C-alpha positions in Angstrom: 23.2 14.1 -20.7 22.7 12.1 -17.4 22.5 14.3 -14.3 23.6 13.0 -10.9 23.4 16.0 -8.6 20.4 17.6 -7.0 18.0 19.6 -9.1 18.0 23.4 -9.3 15.2 25.9 -10.0 16.6 26.3 -13.5 16.3 22.6 -14.0 12.7 22.7 -12.8 11.8 25.6 -15.2 13.5 23.8 -18.1 12.0 20.3 -17.5 8.5 21.2 -16.5 5.8 20.0 -18.9 2.1 19.5 -18.9 2.2 15.7 -19.7 4.6 15.1 -16.8 2.5 17.1 -14.4 -0.7 15.3 -15.5 0.9 11.9 -15.1 1.7 12.8 -11.5 -2.0 13.6 -10.9 -3.1 10.4 -12.5 -0.7 8.4 -10.3 -2.1 9.9 -7.1 -5.8 9.5 -8.1 -5.2 5.8 -9.0 -3.3 5.2 -5.7 -5.8 6.9 -3.5 -8.9 5.4 -5.0 -7.5 1.9 -5.0 -6.7 1.6 -1.3 -8.7 4.2 0.8 -11.4 1.6 1.4 -8.9 -0.6 3.2 -7.9 2.2 5.6 -11.5 3.2 6.3 -12.4 -0.4 7.0 -9.5 -1.0 9.3 -10.2 2.2 11.3 -13.8 1.2 11.8 -12.9 -2.3 13.0 -10.3 -0.9 15.4 -12.9 1.4 16.8 -10.8 4.5 16.1 -12.3 8.0 16.6 -12.6 10.4 13.6 -9.6 12.4 15.0 -7.4 9.3 15.2 -8.4 8.2 11.7 -7.8 11.7 10.3 -4.4 11.8 11.9 -3.6 8.3 10.4 -4.5 9.4 6.9 -3.0 12.9 7.2 0.3 11.5 8.5 0.5 9.0 5.7 -0.1 11.6 3.0 2.3 14.1 4.6 5.1 11.5 4.7 4.5 10.4 1.2 4.2 14.0 -0.2 7.3 15.3 1.5 9.4 12.2 0.7 8.3 12.2 -3.0 9.3 15.9 -3.3 12.6 15.7 -1.5 13.9 12.5 -3.1 12.8 13.4 -6.6 14.6 16.8 -6.2 17.7 15.2 -4.7 18.2 12.6 -7.4 16.5 14.4 -10.3 14.5 11.2 -11.0 10.8 10.3 -10.6 11.0 8.7 -7.1 7.4 8.3 -6.2 6.5 7.1 -2.7 3.3 5.4 -1.5 1.9 3.6 1.5 2.2 -0.2 1.6 -1.1 -1.5 0.0 -0.3 -5.1 1.1 0.6 -3.8 4.5 -2.8 -2.0 4.9 -4.5 -5.1 3.7 -2.7 -7.1 6.4 -3.7 -4.5 9.0 -7.3 -4.4 7.8 -7.4 -8.2 8.0 -6.0 -8.2 11.5 -8.6 -5.6 12.6 -11.5 -7.5 11.0 -10.6 -10.7 12.7 -9.6 -9.2 16.0 -6.1 -10.7 15.9 -4.4 -7.5 17.0 -5.2 -4.1 18.6 -4.4 -0.7 17.1 -1.6 -0.2 19.7 0.0 -3.5 18.7 -0.2 -2.6 15.1 1.5 0.7 15.7 4.3 -1.1 17.7 4.8 -3.4 14.7 4.9 -0.4 12.3 7.6 1.2 14.4 9.7 -2.0 14.5 9.2 -2.6 10.8 10.3 1.0 10.1 13.4 0.6 12.3 14.3 -2.6 10.4 13.8 -0.9 7.0 15.9 2.1 8.0 18.7 -0.3 9.2 18.5 -2.2 5.9 19.0 1.0 4.0 21.7 2.5 6.1 23.8 -0.7 6.2 23.2 -1.5 2.6 21.9 -5.0 3.6 18.6 -4.5 1.6 19.7 -6.8 -1.3 21.1 -9.5 1.0 17.9 -9.8 3.1 15.5 -9.8 0.2 17.5 -12.6 -1.5 16.9 -14.8 1.6 13.2 -15.2 1.0 12.2 -17.2 -2.1 10.1 -14.9 -4.4 7.4 -17.6 -4.7 6.8 -17.6 -0.9 6.8 -13.8 -0.8 4.2 -13.7 -3.5 2.2 -16.4 -1.9 2.1 -14.5 1.4 0.9 -11.4 -0.5 -1.8 -13.5 -2.3 -3.0 -15.0 1.0 -3.4 -11.6 2.6 -5.3 -10.1 -0.4 -7.5 -13.1 -1.3 -10.1 -12.6 1.5 -10.6 -9.0 0.4 -11.3 -10.0 -3.2 -13.8 -12.6 -2.0 -15.3 -9.9 0.2 -16.2 -7.9 -2.9 -18.5 -10.7 -4.0 -19.9 -11.4 -0.6 -21.0 -7.7 -0.5 -23.3 -8.2 -3.5 -26.4 -9.5 -1.6 -26.1 -6.6 0.9 -26.2 -3.9 -1.7 -27.1 -5.5 -5.1 -27.6 -2.3 -7.1 -24.5 -0.4 -6.0 -22.2 -3.4 -5.8 -23.6 -5.0 -8.9 -23.0 -1.7 -10.8 -19.4 -1.6 -9.5 -18.8 -5.1 -10.6 -20.1 -4.3 -14.1 -18.1 -1.1 -14.2 -14.9 -3.0 -13.3 -15.4 -5.7 -16.0 -16.0 -3.1 -18.6 -13.2 -0.9 -17.4 -10.6 -3.6 -17.4 -11.3 -4.1 -21.1 -11.7 -0.5 -22.2 -9.8 1.7 -19.8 -7.7 -0.5 -17.5 -5.8 2.3 -15.8 -8.9 4.1 -14.8 -11.0 1.0 -13.9 -10.6 1.4 -10.1 -11.4 5.1 -10.0 -14.4 4.4 -12.3 -15.6 1.7 -9.8 -15.4 4.3 -7.0 -17.3 6.8 -9.0 -19.9 4.3 -10.0 -20.4 3.1 -6.4 -20.8 6.6 -5.1 -23.2 7.6 -7.9 -25.4 4.5 -7.4 -25.5 5.0 -3.7 -26.6 8.6 -4.2 -29.3 7.5 -6.7 -30.6 4.8 -4.3 -30.5 7.0 -1.2 -27.7 4.9 0.5 -25.2 7.7 1.1 -24.8 8.3 4.8 -24.2 12.0 4.6 -23.6 12.3 8.4 -20.3 10.4 7.8 -19.1 13.4 5.8 -19.5 15.8 8.7 -16.2 15.0 10.4 -14.4 18.2 9.5 -12.5 19.3 6.4 -8.9 19.8 7.6 -6.4 17.1 8.3 -4.9 17.4 11.8 -2.1 15.4 13.3 -2.6 13.9 16.7 -0.3 11.6 18.7 -2.2 8.4 18.2 -0.8 7.0 21.5 -2.5 9.1 24.1 -4.9 8.5 27.0 -5.9 4.8 27.3 -4.4 4.0 23.9 -0.7 3.3 24.8 2.0 1.8 22.6 2.1 -2.0 22.9 5.7 -3.2 22.6 5.1 -6.7 23.8 8.1 -8.4 22.1 6.3 -11.6 21.0 3.2 -9.9 19.7 5.0 -7.0 18.0 7.5 -9.3 16.3 4.8 -11.6 15.1 3.0 -8.7 13.4 6.2 -6.9 12.2 7.6 -9.9 10.4 4.9 -10.3 7.8 4.5 -6.5 7.5 8.2 -6.1 6.8 8.4 -9.0 4.3 5.3 -7.8 2.5 6.7 -4.3 2.2 10.1 -5.5 1.0 8.7 -8.0 -1.5 5.6 -6.3 -2.8 6.7 -2.6 -2.6 10.4 -1.9 -2.2 11.7 -4.5 -4.7 9.2 -3.7 -7.4 9.7 0.0 -6.8 13.4 -0.4 -7.4 12.7 -2.6 -10.4 10.5 0.1 -12.0 13.2 2.7 -11.6 15.8 0.4 -13.1 13.6 -0.7 -16.0 12.8 3.0 -16.9 16.4 3.9 -17.1 17.3 5.3 -13.6 20.0 2.8 -12.6 22.0 5.8 -11.5 19.7 6.3 -8.5 21.2 4.5 -5.4 18.9 2.0 -3.8 20.1 2.0 -0.2 19.4 5.7 0.5 15.8 5.3 -0.8 15.1 2.4 1.5 16.7 4.3 4.4 14.6 7.4 3.9 11.4 5.6 3.5 12.1 3.8 6.8 12.9 7.1 8.5 9.7 8.7 7.2 7.8 5.6 8.6 9.5 6.0 11.9 8.5 9.7 12.1 4.9 9.2 11.0 4.0 6.0 12.9 3.4 7.9 16.3 0.6 9.8 14.5 -1.1 6.6 13.5 0.5 6.0 10.1 1.5 2.7 8.6 4.5 2.1 6.4 5.7 4.5 3.8 7.7 2.9 0.9 8.6 3.2 -2.8 5.6 3.1 -5.1 5.3 0.1 -7.4 2.4 0.1 -9.8 1.9 3.8 -9.9 5.6 4.4 -10.2 5.4 3.2 -13.7 3.0 6.0 -14.5 5.4 8.8 -13.6 8.6 7.0 -14.6 7.5 5.7 -18.0 7.4 7.3 -21.5 3.7 8.3 -21.0 5.0 10.9 -18.5 7.5 12.4 -21.0 9.6 11.0 -24.0 12.8 12.3 -22.4 13.7 10.3 -19.2 15.6 13.3 -17.9 12.4 15.4 -17.7 10.1 12.8 -16.1 11.1 13.7 -12.5 8.8 16.8 -12.7 5.8 14.4 -12.5 6.6 13.8 -8.9 6.2 17.5 -8.1 2.6 17.5 -9.0 2.2 14.1 -7.2 3.9 15.3 -4.1 2.0 18.6 -4.0 -1.3 16.8 -4.4 -0.4 14.4 -1.6 0.3 17.4 0.7 -3.1 18.9 -0.3 -4.8 15.6 0.6 -2.9 15.6 3.9 -4.4 19.0 4.7 -7.9 17.9 3.6 -7.7 14.4 5.2 -10.9 15.0 7.2 -12.8 15.8 4.0 -11.4 12.7 2.3 -12.5 10.5 5.2 -15.9 12.2 5.3 -16.4 11.4 1.6 -15.3 7.8 2.0 -17.3 7.4 5.3 -20.5 8.5 3.6 -20.3 5.4 1.4 -21.9 2.2 2.9 -19.7 -0.6 4.2 -20.6 -3.1 1.5 -19.6 -0.6 -1.2 -16.3 0.1 0.6 -15.7 -3.7 0.8 -16.4 -4.1 -2.9 -14.1 -1.2 -3.8 -11.3 -2.7 -1.6 -11.7 -6.1 -3.2 -11.9 -5.0 -6.8 -9.0 -2.7 -6.4 -6.8 -5.7 -5.4 -7.8 -8.1 -8.2 -4.9 -7.3 -10.4 -2.3 -7.5 -7.6 -3.8 -10.8 -6.4 -3.7 -12.3 -9.9 -0.1 -11.3 -10.4 1.0 -12.6 -7.0 -0.8 -15.9 -7.4 0.8 -16.3 -10.9 4.3 -15.7 -9.6 3.8 -17.8 -6.5 2.7 -20.9 -8.5 4.9 -20.5 -11.6 7.9 -22.6 -10.4 7.3 -26.3 -9.8 9.9 -26.4 -7.0 7.9 -24.1 -4.8 4.3 -24.7 -6.0 3.1 -26.8 -3.1 4.8 -24.7 -0.5 3.4 -21.6 -2.1 -0.1 -23.0 -2.2 0.1 -23.9 1.5 1.3 -20.4 2.3 -1.7 -18.9 0.4 -4.2 -21.3 2.1 -3.0 -20.8 5.7 -2.6 -17.1 5.3 -6.0 -16.6 3.8 -7.7 -18.9 6.4 -7.3 -16.2 9.1 -6.3 -18.8 11.7 -4.8 -17.5 14.9 -2.9 -19.9 17.3 -0.4 -19.5 20.1 -0.6 -15.8 19.7 0.5 -15.9 16.1 -1.7 -14.7 13.3 -2.3 -16.5 10.0 0.4 -14.6 8.0 3.1 -15.9 10.3 1.7 -19.4 10.3 1.5 -19.2 6.5 5.2 -18.3 6.3 6.1 -21.0 8.8 4.2 -23.8 7.2 5.1 -22.9 3.6 8.7 -22.2 4.5 9.1 -25.5 6.4 7.9 -27.4 3.4 10.0 -25.4 1.0 13.1 -26.0 3.2 12.4 -29.8 3.5 11.8 -30.3 -0.2 14.8 -28.3 -1.1 17.0 -30.2 1.3 15.7 -33.5 0.0 16.3 -32.5 -3.6 20.0 -31.6 -2.8 20.5 -35.0 -1.0 
């Protein structure tokens, strides 16, 4: 029987199972371990205080946890939320290159969240995503992620024992335990740092609890310069739509949840992003890769009982929001080269997939390659960062070749 209404306590008692609850925990562990390094790196390059960074992380996890619990209950389906990994990669790249300030990034996050909410409320989500060729969207994503993958190998001379051990763990893990490869890399890096005396334990003393602070206070004011914010919000929105929202919807459809309406999910993720951005958080959206963990048969053989997996996932995210200071302290105790290696290795699979899709179609291949090259170059010109230039250059070539082919 297919249920369409909200869940009840009786449904929860009937459908709860250990495999489903465990799959929710696995999804959170994989998600957190695969991208925490990017947030720590970006916060360091922006020069944020421990309180600001704690608020950033806590607001993200709070929005994800509450949204996951509420939407899964409402639709009685495994609707797992996450933060935008391509988006935080973009933000970390801007921070490292000095192409944007934290205030400008928050302004872009607010604008992107407003656009996402509007797309969901009006039902225009499908029409807008159809406007951008998938090859160029994947090329943009690959260009954003590629510098981080390269950074994992550049970190090797700085910490040969720890980073070398992480590289070896990743190679072995991808063969023997692919799902747990990235968490194993994190564990290996932390262990090797401890054994070689590289753990900076003073970084773990920033407090245990996660506390929310308005990130835009004192000298840090919200920057809503139209040109700068739009230039940052455009690639952030496109990356979130193409690399998170669309795959998230596809996972739900592929796993048998076509009954779940798409537009409300997009609208609610946009609204959650709007509410959390003033506390420093970046975009909240549908989970993509980890969504398959909770929505697939490994969670439970019966699709109607998999939604319970999102209760353990949502609850764990809320716990992490409360302990955001401890999470950051643990991550901050790990040396920068190890964090760089973790961030790069965690993005290898996504980078490979996006490059494959970007270069698959002959019609878009050259335009996609230019998009990747310009975006990965880090060039900044006329106030526009490399992601925007990548889209402009690749899009112009795609439009010109398409027009010529039709002539």
